[in-house]
C-alpha positions in Angstrom: 156.8 156.8 307.4 154.4 158.7 305.3 151.6 156.6 303.9 151.6 156.5 300.0 148.8 158.3 298.4 146.5 157.6 295.4 148.2 160.4 293.5 151.7 159.0 294.1 150.5 155.6 292.8 148.8 157.2 289.8 152.0 159.0 288.8 154.0 155.8 289.3 151.6 153.9 287.1 151.9 156.5 284.4 155.7 156.3 284.6 155.6 152.5 284.2 153.2 152.7 281.3 155.5 155.3 279.7 158.5 153.0 280.0 156.6 150.0 278.6 155.4 152.0 275.6 158.6 154.1 275.2 159.5 152.6 271.8 155.9 152.0 270.6 155.0 153.5 267.2 151.7 154.9 268.3 153.0 157.9 270.1 151.6 156.8 273.5 154.5 158.5 275.3 153.1 162.0 274.7 149.7 161.0 276.1 151.4 159.6 279.2 153.4 162.8 279.8 150.3 164.9 279.3 148.3 162.8 281.8 151.2 163.0 284.3 151.1 166.8 284.1 147.3 166.8 284.7 147.7 164.5 287.7 150.4 166.7 289.3 148.1 169.6 289.1 145.3 167.8 290.9 144.7 168.4 294.6 142.1 165.7 295.2 144.4 162.6 295.2 146.0 162.9 298.6 144.0 160.1 300.1 146.1 157.3 301.6 146.2 154.1 299.6 145.1 152.1 302.6 145.9 151.2 306.2 148.6 148.6 306.7 148.0 145.7 309.1 149.8 142.5 310.1 149.1 139.1 308.7 147.1 137.8 311.7 145.0 140.9 312.2 144.5 141.3 308.5 143.2 137.8 307.8 140.6 138.1 310.5 139.2 141.1 308.5 139.9 139.6 305.1 138.1 136.4 305.9 134.7 138.3 305.6 135.3 138.9 301.9 138.0 136.4 300.9 135.5 134.1 299.1 134.8 136.9 296.6 137.0 136.2 293.6 140.4 137.9 294.2 142.2 139.4 291.3 144.9 136.8 290.9 142.7 133.7 291.4 141.7 133.3 287.8 145.3 133.8 286.6 146.7 131.3 289.0 143.9 128.7 288.8 144.6 127.1 285.4 148.3 126.6 286.0 147.6 124.9 289.4 144.7 122.8 288.2 146.7 121.4 285.2 149.3 120.0 287.7 147.1 118.7 290.6 144.6 117.1 288.1 147.4 114.5 287.4 147.4 113.3 291.0 145.8 110.0 291.8 143.4 110.2 294.8 145.3 110.3 298.1 146.0 112.4 301.1 146.7 116.0 300.2 147.8 118.9 302.3 146.4 122.3 301.6 149.0 124.5 303.3 147.8 128.0 304.2 144.4 126.8 303.0 142.5 130.0 303.9 138.8 129.5 303.5 139.3 126.3 301.6 139.4 127.3 297.9 141.8 124.5 296.9 140.6 122.2 299.6 137.2 122.1 298.0 138.7 121.4 294.6 140.9 118.6 295.8 138.1 117.0 297.8 135.9 117.0 294.8 138.6 115.1 292.9 138.5 112.3 295.5 141.4 113.3 297.8 141.4 113.2 301.5 142.3 116.8 302.5 144.3 118.1 305.4 144.1 121.9 305.6 146.4 124.0 307.7 146.2 127.8 308.2 147.4 130.2 310.8 144.1 132.1 310.9 141.3 130.6 313.0 138.8 132.9 311.2 139.7 131.5 307.9 139.5 127.9 309.2 136.0 128.6 310.6 134.9 129.3 307.1 136.7 126.4 305.5 135.4 123.6 307.8 131.7 123.7 306.8 132.6 123.5 303.1 134.4 120.1 303.3 132.9 118.1 306.3 135.2 115.1 305.6 138.4 117.1 305.7 140.7 117.7 308.6 141.6 121.3 309.4 144.3 122.4 311.8 145.6 125.7 313.0 149.3 126.1 312.2 152.1 128.1 310.5 153.9 127.2 307.3 157.2 127.0 309.2 155.7 124.7 311.9 153.1 122.4 310.3 151.2 120.4 312.9 151.7 117.2 311.0 153.9 114.1 311.2 156.8 113.3 308.9 155.9 111.9 305.5 152.2 111.8 306.2 150.7 113.2 303.0 151.0 112.1 299.4 151.1 115.6 297.8 150.6 119.2 298.9 149.4 122.6 297.6 150.5 125.9 299.0 148.7 128.8 297.2 149.6 132.5 297.3 151.0 132.3 300.8 154.8 132.1 300.7 154.8 135.8 299.8 153.7 136.5 303.4 156.9 135.1 304.9 160.3 136.8 304.9 162.3 133.6 304.6 161.2 130.8 302.2 163.5 128.2 303.6 161.6 127.1 306.7 158.2 126.8 304.9 159.6 124.7 302.0 161.6 122.6 304.5 158.3 121.8 306.4 156.5 120.9 303.1 159.4 118.5 302.3 159.2 117.0 305.8 155.5 116.1 305.6 155.3 114.9 302.0 156.2 111.3 301.2 159.2 110.6 298.9 158.0 110.8 295.4 155.2 113.2 296.3 154.5 116.4 294.4 154.1 119.9 295.9 152.5 122.7 293.9 153.4 126.2 295.2 151.8 129.3 293.7 152.7 132.8 294.6 152.4 136.5 293.7 155.1 137.1 291.1 158.1 139.0 292.5 157.8 141.4 289.6 154.5 142.7 290.9 155.7 142.8 294.5 158.8 144.8 293.5 156.5 147.2 291.7 154.6 147.8 295.0 151.7 145.4 294.8 150.4 144.5 298.3 147.6 142.2 299.5 144.7 144.7 299.5 141.2 144.1 300.8 138.2 146.0 302.3 139.0 146.3 306.0 137.2 147.8 309.0 138.7 151.2 308.2 138.3 151.1 304.5 141.1 149.9 302.1 143.6 147.8 304.0 146.7 145.9 303.0 149.2 143.3 304.2 152.8 144.0 303.1 154.2 141.3 300.8 157.8 140.0 300.6 159.5 140.2 297.1 161.2 136.8 296.8 163.1 136.3 293.5 162.2 133.4 291.3 165.7 132.0 292.0 165.0 132.3 295.8 162.2 129.7 295.4 164.4 127.3 293.5 167.3 127.7 295.9 165.1 127.1 299.0 163.3 124.1 297.3 166.6 122.4 296.3 168.0 122.9 299.8 164.8 121.4 301.3 165.2 118.2 299.2 162.9 118.9 296.3 163.6 118.5 292.6 162.0 121.1 290.3 159.6 119.4 287.9 158.0 122.5 286.4 157.4 126.3 286.7 155.0 128.7 285.0 154.6 132.4 285.1 151.1 133.3 283.9 150.6 136.9 282.8 148.4 139.6 284.2 145.1 139.9 282.4 143.1 143.1 282.0 140.5 141.7 284.5 143.3 140.9 287.0 144.9 144.4 286.8 142.3 145.6 289.3 144.4 148.3 291.1 143.4 151.5 292.8 144.2 153.4 289.6 142.2 151.2 287.3 139.3 153.7 287.1 141.4 156.8 287.7 143.8 156.3 284.7 142.5 153.2 282.9 144.6 153.5 279.8 147.8 153.9 281.8 146.8 151.2 284.3 146.4 148.7 281.5 149.5 149.8 279.7 151.5 149.5 282.9 150.4 146.1 284.2 148.6 143.9 281.6 151.0 141.3 280.3 153.4 141.4 283.2 154.2 138.1 285.0 151.4 137.9 287.6 152.0 134.7 289.5 154.7 132.0 289.6 153.5 128.4 289.9 156.1 125.7 290.9 155.8 122.0 290.9 158.3 120.2 293.1 159.0 116.5 293.7 160.1 115.2 297.1 163.2 113.2 296.4 
């Protein structure tokens, strides 16, 4: 398979921007076509977009920069906080906790936190931040916890890394007590379908982990099958700041026209029945 290039992405972004502004009254379509012609004439945009790596290898490298604000954190954060802030202090699972972003927040609100992640490198960074928390290595589809052992759970921007949502949601349902709430956030399938990947600075330059484009209905179907009831869902939109793609400086007008305002993340709230 040929690695996609920066030039190919730029032309694709221009095309998406053209479609989104096709019926606009400002004549933006002509500008997009002109820029596409200029891009096609350039010979300096053949650099690959990045090196692909698997989840386990990738998160070892990504752990070194993961605490820098990622482009979707700010978009996702408000929707998650508005839901977890309603929880009374209890025992909360942070599934796929990474370096402890949500574990810190939950602990500060008086919760006893149990963090689980498949990456030992991520856990090594999480543990010193919340000394009173318990952190375990484990996968979303095989959580190292007993049945009905936590009051509530969070799983942030992680299900997009699994091909099948069913096992992970079934495990969350298994470990949460009846009546407990689970908040799941994820990269919106709209962006994944448009080619967004988990990009980060790796050992060989720009690196990415391939994402799985689950439909919004896929989450609902898997959650209901696992024994959850849907109590809420939000789809926060992509902001100009979050539209930080490899083409943001190359074709800034087209990049903004293509992405800003699209659904960026999906945030679910489930209740264990």
